[in-house]
mmCIF file of the N, C-alpha and C atoms, coordinates in Angstrom:
data_MODEL
# 
_entry.id   MODEL 
# 
loop_
_atom_site.group_PDB 
_atom_site.id 
_atom_site.type_symbol 
_atom_site.label_atom_id 
_atom_site.label_alt_id 
_atom_site.label_comp_id 
_atom_site.label_asym_id 
_atom_site.label_entity_id 
_atom_site.label_seq_id 
_atom_site.pdbx_PDB_ins_code 
_atom_site.Cartn_x 
_atom_site.Cartn_y 
_atom_site.Cartn_z 
_atom_site.occupancy 
_atom_site.B_iso_or_equiv 
_atom_site.pdbx_formal_charge 
_atom_site.auth_seq_id 
_atom_site.auth_comp_id 
_atom_site.auth_asym_id 
_atom_site.auth_atom_id 
_atom_site.pdbx_PDB_model_num 
ATOM 1   N N  . UNK A 1 1  ? -107.799 59.727 14.909 1.00 0.00 ? 1  UNK A N  1 
ATOM 2   C CA . UNK A 1 1  ? -107.810 60.862 15.808 1.00 0.00 ? 1  UNK A CA 1 
ATOM 3   C C  . UNK A 1 1  ? -109.080 61.668 15.551 1.00 0.00 ? 1  UNK A C  1 
ATOM 4   N N  . UNK A 1 2  ? -109.772 61.990 16.615 1.00 0.00 ? 2  UNK A N  1 
ATOM 5   C CA . UNK A 1 2  ? -111.013 62.748 16.537 1.00 0.00 ? 2  UNK A CA 1 
ATOM 6   C C  . UNK A 1 2  ? -110.899 63.982 17.401 1.00 0.00 ? 2  UNK A C  1 
ATOM 7   N N  . UNK A 1 3  ? -111.375 65.089 16.898 1.00 0.00 ? 3  UNK A N  1 
ATOM 8   C CA . UNK A 1 3  ? -111.457 66.315 17.672 1.00 0.00 ? 3  UNK A CA 1 
ATOM 9   C C  . UNK A 1 3  ? -112.895 66.417 18.169 1.00 0.00 ? 3  UNK A C  1 
ATOM 10  N N  . UNK A 1 4  ? -113.074 66.438 19.482 1.00 0.00 ? 4  UNK A N  1 
ATOM 11  C CA . UNK A 1 4  ? -114.411 66.457 20.069 1.00 0.00 ? 4  UNK A CA 1 
ATOM 12  C C  . UNK A 1 4  ? -114.618 67.719 20.885 1.00 0.00 ? 4  UNK A C  1 
ATOM 13  N N  . UNK A 1 5  ? -115.870 68.166 20.934 1.00 0.00 ? 5  UNK A N  1 
ATOM 14  C CA . UNK A 1 5  ? -116.245 69.341 21.724 1.00 0.00 ? 5  UNK A CA 1 
ATOM 15  C C  . UNK A 1 5  ? -117.184 68.891 22.827 1.00 0.00 ? 5  UNK A C  1 
ATOM 16  N N  . UNK A 1 6  ? -116.857 69.225 24.072 1.00 0.00 ? 6  UNK A N  1 
ATOM 17  C CA . UNK A 1 6  ? -117.678 68.858 25.227 1.00 0.00 ? 6  UNK A CA 1 
ATOM 18  C C  . UNK A 1 6  ? -118.187 70.128 25.882 1.00 0.00 ? 6  UNK A C  1 
ATOM 19  N N  . UNK A 1 7  ? -119.507 70.238 26.030 1.00 0.00 ? 7  UNK A N  1 
ATOM 20  C CA . UNK A 1 7  ? -120.137 71.420 26.606 1.00 0.00 ? 7  UNK A CA 1 
ATOM 21  C C  . UNK A 1 7  ? -120.479 71.158 28.066 1.00 0.00 ? 7  UNK A C  1 
ATOM 22  N N  . UNK A 1 8  ? -120.142 72.102 28.934 1.00 0.00 ? 8  UNK A N  1 
ATOM 23  C CA . UNK A 1 8  ? -120.485 72.014 30.349 1.00 0.00 ? 8  UNK A CA 1 
ATOM 24  C C  . UNK A 1 8  ? -121.296 73.242 30.720 1.00 0.00 ? 8  UNK A C  1 
ATOM 25  N N  . UNK A 1 9  ? -122.500 73.012 31.248 1.00 0.00 ? 9  UNK A N  1 
ATOM 26  C CA . UNK A 1 9  ? -123.385 74.121 31.600 1.00 0.00 ? 9  UNK A CA 1 
ATOM 27  C C  . UNK A 1 9  ? -122.814 74.913 32.758 1.00 0.00 ? 9  UNK A C  1 
ATOM 28  N N  . UNK A 1 10 ? -123.200 76.161 32.820 1.00 0.00 ? 10 UNK A N  1 
ATOM 29  C CA . UNK A 1 10 ? -122.726 77.032 33.884 1.00 0.00 ? 10 UNK A CA 1 
ATOM 30  C C  . UNK A 1 10 ? -123.570 76.919 35.145 1.00 0.00 ? 10 UNK A C  1 
ATOM 31  N N  . UNK A 1 11 ? -123.052 77.494 36.192 1.00 0.00 ? 11 UNK A N  1 
ATOM 32  C CA . UNK A 1 11 ? -123.772 77.602 37.454 1.00 0.00 ? 11 UNK A CA 1 
ATOM 33  C C  . UNK A 1 11 ? -123.796 79.081 37.834 1.00 0.00 ? 11 UNK A C  1 
ATOM 34  N N  . UNK A 1 12 ? -124.255 79.365 39.024 1.00 0.00 ? 12 UNK A N  1 
ATOM 35  C CA . UNK A 1 12 ? -124.248 80.746 39.468 1.00 0.00 ? 12 UNK A CA 1 
ATOM 36  C C  . UNK A 1 12 ? -122.830 81.308 39.567 1.00 0.00 ? 12 UNK A C  1 
ATOM 37  N N  . UNK A 1 13 ? -121.892 80.447 39.915 1.00 0.00 ? 13 UNK A N  1 
ATOM 38  C CA . UNK A 1 13 ? -120.508 80.886 40.119 1.00 0.00 ? 13 UNK A CA 1 
ATOM 39  C C  . UNK A 1 13 ? -119.609 80.694 38.891 1.00 0.00 ? 13 UNK A C  1 
ATOM 40  N N  . UNK A 1 14 ? -120.018 79.839 37.962 1.00 0.00 ? 14 UNK A N  1 
ATOM 41  C CA . UNK A 1 14 ? -119.172 79.539 36.802 1.00 0.00 ? 14 UNK A CA 1 
ATOM 42  C C  . UNK A 1 14 ? -119.941 79.753 35.507 1.00 0.00 ? 14 UNK A C  1 
ATOM 43  N N  . UNK A 1 15 ? -119.245 80.253 34.500 1.00 0.00 ? 15 UNK A N  1 
ATOM 44  C CA . UNK A 1 15 ? -119.832 80.436 33.170 1.00 0.00 ? 15 UNK A CA 1 
ATOM 45  C C  . UNK A 1 15 ? -119.809 79.108 32.417 1.00 0.00 ? 15 UNK A C  1 
ATOM 46  N N  . UNK A 1 16 ? -120.708 78.929 31.450 1.00 0.00 ? 16 UNK A N  1 
ATOM 47  C CA . UNK A 1 16 ? -120.657 77.716 30.629 1.00 0.00 ? 16 UNK A CA 1 
ATOM 48  C C  . UNK A 1 16 ? -119.360 77.673 29.817 1.00 0.00 ? 16 UNK A C  1 
ATOM 49  N N  . UNK A 1 17 ? -118.818 76.475 29.642 1.00 0.00 ? 17 UNK A N  1 
ATOM 50  C CA . UNK A 1 17 ? -117.569 76.339 28.896 1.00 0.00 ? 17 UNK A CA 1 
ATOM 51  C C  . UNK A 1 17 ? -117.682 75.244 27.847 1.00 0.00 ? 17 UNK A C  1 
ATOM 52  N N  . UNK A 1 18 ? -116.838 75.365 26.851 1.00 0.00 ? 18 UNK A N  1 
ATOM 53  C CA . UNK A 1 18 ? -116.710 74.368 25.801 1.00 0.00 ? 18 UNK A CA 1 
ATOM 54  C C  . UNK A 1 18 ? -115.273 73.874 25.839 1.00 0.00 ? 18 UNK A C  1 
ATOM 55  N N  . UNK A 1 19 ? -115.095 72.590 26.100 1.00 0.00 ? 19 UNK A N  1 
ATOM 56  C CA . UNK A 1 19 ? -113.768 71.984 26.104 1.00 0.00 ? 19 UNK A CA 1 
ATOM 57  C C  . UNK A 1 19 ? -113.541 71.287 24.773 1.00 0.00 ? 19 UNK A C  1 
ATOM 58  N N  . UNK A 1 20 ? -112.412 71.553 24.161 1.00 0.00 ? 20 UNK A N  1 
ATOM 59  C CA . UNK A 1 20 ? -112.018 70.874 22.929 1.00 0.00 ? 20 UNK A CA 1 
ATOM 60  C C  . UNK A 1 20 ? -110.975 69.833 23.318 1.00 0.00 ? 20 UNK A C  1 
ATOM 61  N N  . UNK A 1 21 ? -111.247 68.564 22.968 1.00 0.00 ? 21 UNK A N  1 
ATOM 62  C CA . UNK A 1 21 ? -110.334 67.473 23.300 1.00 0.00 ? 21 UNK A CA 1 
ATOM 63  C C  . UNK A 1 21 ? -110.009 66.671 22.048 1.00 0.00 ? 21 UNK A C  1 
ATOM 64  N N  . UNK A 1 22 ? -108.835 66.089 22.026 1.00 0.00 ? 22 UNK A N  1 
ATOM 65  C CA . UNK A 1 22 ? -108.406 65.219 20.935 1.00 0.00 ? 22 UNK A CA 1 
ATOM 66  C C  . UNK A 1 22 ? -108.463 63.786 21.461 1.00 0.00 ? 22 UNK A C  1 
ATOM 67  N N  . UNK A 1 23 ? -109.197 62.916 20.761 1.00 0.00 ? 23 UNK A N  1 
ATOM 68  C CA . UNK A 1 23 ? -109.335 61.517 21.173 1.00 0.00 ? 23 UNK A CA 1 
ATOM 69  C C  . UNK A 1 23 ? -108.509 60.669 20.223 1.00 0.00 ? 23 UNK A C  1 
ATOM 70  N N  . UNK A 1 24 ? -107.553 59.946 20.777 1.00 0.00 ? 24 UNK A N  1 
ATOM 71  C CA . UNK A 1 24 ? -106.687 59.087 19.982 1.00 0.00 ? 24 UNK A CA 1 
ATOM 72  C C  . UNK A 1 24 ? -106.404 57.820 20.780 1.00 0.00 ? 24 UNK A C  1 
ATOM 73  N N  . UNK A 1 25 ? -106.731 56.680 20.220 1.00 0.00 ? 25 UNK A N  1 
ATOM 74  C CA . UNK A 1 25 ? -106.537 55.378 20.881 1.00 0.00 ? 25 UNK A CA 1 
ATOM 75  C C  . UNK A 1 25 ? -107.213 55.321 22.243 1.00 0.00 ? 25 UNK A C  1 
ATOM 76  N N  . UNK A 1 26 ? -108.373 55.925 22.368 1.00 0.00 ? 26 UNK A N  1 
ATOM 77  C CA . UNK A 1 26 ? -109.123 55.901 23.615 1.00 0.00 ? 26 UNK A CA 1 
ATOM 78  C C  . UNK A 1 26 ? -108.634 56.881 24.655 1.00 0.00 ? 26 UNK A C  1 
ATOM 79  N N  . UNK A 1 27 ? -107.578 57.602 24.378 1.00 0.00 ? 27 UNK A N  1 
ATOM 80  C CA . UNK A 1 27 ? -107.028 58.587 25.315 1.00 0.00 ? 27 UNK A CA 1 
ATOM 81  C C  . UNK A 1 27 ? -107.532 59.976 24.953 1.00 0.00 ? 27 UNK A C  1 
ATOM 82  N N  . UNK A 1 28 ? -107.906 60.755 25.954 1.00 0.00 ? 28 UNK A N  1 
ATOM 83  C CA . UNK A 1 28 ? -108.369 62.120 25.730 1.00 0.00 ? 28 UNK A CA 1 
ATOM 84  C C  . UNK A 1 28 ? -107.260 63.096 26.115 1.00 0.00 ? 28 UNK A C  1 
ATOM 85  N N  . UNK A 1 29 ? -106.941 63.981 25.178 1.00 0.00 ? 29 UNK A N  1 
ATOM 86  C CA . UNK A 1 29 ? -105.928 64.999 25.416 1.00 0.00 ? 29 UNK A CA 1 
ATOM 87  C C  . UNK A 1 29 ? -106.610 66.362 25.323 1.00 0.00 ? 29 UNK A C  1 
ATOM 88  N N  . UNK A 1 30 ? -106.551 67.121 26.415 1.00 0.00 ? 30 UNK A N  1 
ATOM 89  C CA . UNK A 1 30 ? -107.188 68.435 26.447 1.00 0.00 ? 30 UNK A CA 1 
ATOM 90  C C  . UNK A 1 30 ? -106.455 69.387 25.511 1.00 0.00 ? 30 UNK A C  1 
ATOM 91  N N  . UNK A 1 31 ? -107.216 70.091 24.667 1.00 0.00 ? 31 UNK A N  1 
ATOM 92  C CA . UNK A 1 31 ? -106.621 71.015 23.709 1.00 0.00 ? 31 UNK A CA 1 
ATOM 93  C C  . UNK A 1 31 ? -106.887 72.455 24.122 1.00 0.00 ? 31 UNK A C  1 
ATOM 94  N N  . UNK A 1 32 ? -108.156 72.780 24.415 1.00 0.00 ? 32 UNK A N  1 
ATOM 95  C CA . UNK A 1 32 ? -108.507 74.170 24.682 1.00 0.00 ? 32 UNK A CA 1 
ATOM 96  C C  . UNK A 1 32 ? -109.821 74.248 25.450 1.00 0.00 ? 32 UNK A C  1 
ATOM 97  N N  . UNK A 1 33 ? -109.971 75.294 26.272 1.00 0.00 ? 33 UNK A N  1 
ATOM 98  C CA . UNK A 1 33 ? -111.220 75.597 26.963 1.00 0.00 ? 33 UNK A CA 1 
ATOM 99  C C  . UNK A 1 33 ? -111.678 76.975 26.516 1.00 0.00 ? 33 UNK A C  1 
ATOM 100 N N  . UNK A 1 34 ? -112.945 77.061 26.102 1.00 0.00 ? 34 UNK A N  1 
ATOM 101 C CA . UNK A 1 34 ? -113.497 78.313 25.593 1.00 0.00 ? 34 UNK A CA 1 
ATOM 102 C C  . UNK A 1 34 ? -114.752 78.655 26.386 1.00 0.00 ? 34 UNK A C  1 
ATOM 103 N N  . UNK A 1 35 ? -114.837 79.869 26.913 1.00 0.00 ? 35 UNK A N  1 
ATOM 104 C CA . UNK A 1 35 ? -116.041 80.325 27.609 1.00 0.00 ? 35 UNK A CA 1 
ATOM 105 C C  . UNK A 1 35 ? -117.075 80.730 26.573 1.00 0.00 ? 35 UNK A C  1 
ATOM 106 N N  . UNK A 1 36 ? -118.289 80.201 26.712 1.00 0.00 ? 36 UNK A N  1 
ATOM 107 C CA . UNK A 1 36 ? -119.371 80.496 25.774 1.00 0.00 ? 36 UNK A CA 1 
ATOM 108 C C  . UNK A 1 36 ? -120.590 80.992 26.547 1.00 0.00 ? 36 UNK A C  1 
ATOM 109 N N  . UNK A 1 37 ? -121.589 81.466 25.810 1.00 0.00 ? 37 UNK A N  1 
ATOM 110 C CA . UNK A 1 37 ? -122.807 81.980 26.434 1.00 0.00 ? 37 UNK A CA 1 
ATOM 111 C C  . UNK A 1 37 ? -123.895 80.913 26.486 1.00 0.00 ? 37 UNK A C  1 
ATOM 112 N N  . UNK A 1 38 ? -123.998 80.107 25.419 1.00 0.00 ? 38 UNK A N  1 
ATOM 113 C CA . UNK A 1 38 ? -125.072 79.117 25.337 1.00 0.00 ? 38 UNK A CA 1 
ATOM 114 C C  . UNK A 1 38 ? -124.642 77.935 24.475 1.00 0.00 ? 38 UNK A C  1 
ATOM 115 N N  . UNK A 1 39 ? -125.527 76.924 24.400 1.00 0.00 ? 39 UNK A N  1 
ATOM 116 C CA . UNK A 1 39 ? -125.256 75.769 23.544 1.00 0.00 ? 39 UNK A CA 1 
ATOM 117 C C  . UNK A 1 39 ? -125.197 76.179 22.080 1.00 0.00 ? 39 UNK A C  1 
ATOM 118 N N  . UNK A 1 40 ? -126.006 77.140 21.721 1.00 0.00 ? 40 UNK A N  1 
ATOM 119 C CA . UNK A 1 40 ? -126.018 77.610 20.331 1.00 0.00 ? 40 UNK A CA 1 
ATOM 120 C C  . UNK A 1 40 ? -124.634 78.138 19.934 1.00 0.00 ? 40 UNK A C  1 
ATOM 121 N N  . UNK A 1 41 ? -124.060 78.967 20.796 1.00 0.00 ? 41 UNK A N  1 
ATOM 122 C CA . UNK A 1 41 ? -122.721 79.495 20.518 1.00 0.00 ? 41 UNK A CA 1 
ATOM 123 C C  . UNK A 1 41 ? -121.688 78.375 20.548 1.00 0.00 ? 41 UNK A C  1 
ATOM 124 N N  . UNK A 1 42 ? -121.843 77.432 21.471 1.00 0.00 ? 42 UNK A N  1 
ATOM 125 C CA . UNK A 1 42 ? -120.907 76.309 21.578 1.00 0.00 ? 42 UNK A CA 1 
ATOM 126 C C  . UNK A 1 42 ? -120.909 75.477 20.299 1.00 0.00 ? 42 UNK A C  1 
ATOM 127 N N  . UNK A 1 43 ? -122.099 75.233 19.729 1.00 0.00 ? 43 UNK A N  1 
ATOM 128 C CA . UNK A 1 43 ? -122.178 74.477 18.476 1.00 0.00 ? 43 UNK A CA 1 
ATOM 129 C C  . UNK A 1 43 ? -121.483 75.211 17.336 1.00 0.00 ? 43 UNK A C  1 
ATOM 130 N N  . UNK A 1 44 ? -121.666 76.534 17.287 1.00 0.00 ? 44 UNK A N  1 
ATOM 131 C CA . UNK A 1 44 ? -121.035 77.330 16.238 1.00 0.00 ? 44 UNK A CA 1 
ATOM 132 C C  . UNK A 1 44 ? -119.514 77.314 16.369 1.00 0.00 ? 44 UNK A C  1 
ATOM 133 N N  . UNK A 1 45 ? -119.010 77.437 17.583 1.00 0.00 ? 45 UNK A N  1 
ATOM 134 C CA . UNK A 1 45 ? -117.564 77.411 17.809 1.00 0.00 ? 45 UNK A CA 1 
ATOM 135 C C  . UNK A 1 45 ? -116.999 76.038 17.453 1.00 0.00 ? 45 UNK A C  1 
ATOM 136 N N  . UNK A 1 46 ? -117.695 74.974 17.874 1.00 0.00 ? 46 UNK A N  1 
ATOM 137 C CA . UNK A 1 46 ? -117.238 73.614 17.567 1.00 0.00 ? 46 UNK A CA 1 
ATOM 138 C C  . UNK A 1 46 ? -117.182 73.397 16.062 1.00 0.00 ? 46 UNK A C  1 
ATOM 139 N N  . UNK A 1 47 ? -118.205 73.839 15.356 1.00 0.00 ? 47 UNK A N  1 
ATOM 140 C CA . UNK A 1 47 ? -118.232 73.679 13.906 1.00 0.00 ? 47 UNK A CA 1 
ATOM 141 C C  . UNK A 1 47 ? -117.089 74.455 13.255 1.00 0.00 ? 47 UNK A C  1 
ATOM 142 N N  . UNK A 1 48 ? -116.822 75.657 13.748 1.00 0.00 ? 48 UNK A N  1 
ATOM 143 C CA . UNK A 1 48 ? -115.743 76.464 13.210 1.00 0.00 ? 48 UNK A CA 1 
ATOM 144 C C  . UNK A 1 48 ? -114.374 75.845 13.417 1.00 0.00 ? 48 UNK A C  1 
ATOM 145 N N  . UNK A 1 49 ? -114.222 75.071 14.495 1.00 0.00 ? 49 UNK A N  1 
ATOM 146 C CA . UNK A 1 49 ? -112.937 74.423 14.775 1.00 0.00 ? 49 UNK A CA 1 
ATOM 147 C C  . UNK A 1 49 ? -112.850 73.030 14.146 1.00 0.00 ? 49 UNK A C  1 
ATOM 148 N N  . UNK A 1 50 ? -113.947 72.560 13.558 1.00 0.00 ? 50 UNK A N  1 
ATOM 149 C CA . UNK A 1 50 ? -113.946 71.231 12.957 1.00 0.00 ? 50 UNK A CA 1 
ATOM 150 C C  . UNK A 1 50 ? -114.084 70.122 13.978 1.00 0.00 ? 50 UNK A C  1 
ATOM 151 N N  . UNK A 1 51 ? -114.638 70.434 15.150 1.00 0.00 ? 51 UNK A N  1 
ATOM 152 C CA . UNK A 1 51 ? -114.801 69.443 16.218 1.00 0.00 ? 51 UNK A CA 1 
ATOM 153 C C  . UNK A 1 51 ? -116.218 68.889 16.187 1.00 0.00 ? 51 UNK A C  1 
ATOM 154 N N  . UNK A 1 52 ? -116.360 67.625 16.574 1.00 0.00 ? 52 UNK A N  1 
ATOM 155 C CA . UNK A 1 52 ? -117.662 66.979 16.649 1.00 0.00 ? 52 UNK A CA 1 
ATOM 156 C C  . UNK A 1 52 ? -118.291 67.242 18.016 1.00 0.00 ? 52 UNK A C  1 
ATOM 157 N N  . UNK A 1 53 ? -119.523 67.793 18.076 1.00 0.00 ? 53 UNK A N  1 
ATOM 158 C CA . UNK A 1 53 ? -120.193 67.961 19.371 1.00 0.00 ? 53 UNK A CA 1 
ATOM 159 C C  . UNK A 1 53 ? -120.361 66.591 20.040 1.00 0.00 ? 53 UNK A C  1 
ATOM 160 N N  . UNK A 1 54 ? -119.857 66.432 21.242 1.00 0.00 ? 54 UNK A N  1 
ATOM 161 C CA . UNK A 1 54 ? -119.797 65.124 21.886 1.00 0.00 ? 54 UNK A CA 1 
ATOM 162 C C  . UNK A 1 54 ? -120.953 64.872 22.832 1.00 0.00 ? 54 UNK A C  1 
ATOM 163 N N  . UNK A 1 55 ? -121.312 65.865 23.638 1.00 0.00 ? 55 UNK A N  1 
ATOM 164 C CA . UNK A 1 55 ? -122.358 65.626 24.636 1.00 0.00 ? 55 UNK A CA 1 
ATOM 165 C C  . UNK A 1 55 ? -123.470 66.674 24.572 1.00 0.00 ? 55 UNK A C  1 
ATOM 166 N N  . UNK A 1 56 ? -123.663 67.282 23.429 1.00 0.00 ? 56 UNK A N  1 
ATOM 167 C CA . UNK A 1 56 ? -124.756 68.252 23.289 1.00 0.00 ? 56 UNK A CA 1 
ATOM 168 C C  . UNK A 1 56 ? -125.241 68.312 21.860 1.00 0.00 ? 56 UNK A C  1 
# 
């Protein structure tokens, strides 16, 4: 089981978000969505939760 962090950049209408997912046997289970300001903050939050940055 792996805890992964996926960062999605924001647009004019949406803020950037960090999704925390649990990967087990190839299946992804959504755990939490966190609104962040930047990739820097997303990396810090992921590290604090023990999640591996997946796409950033």
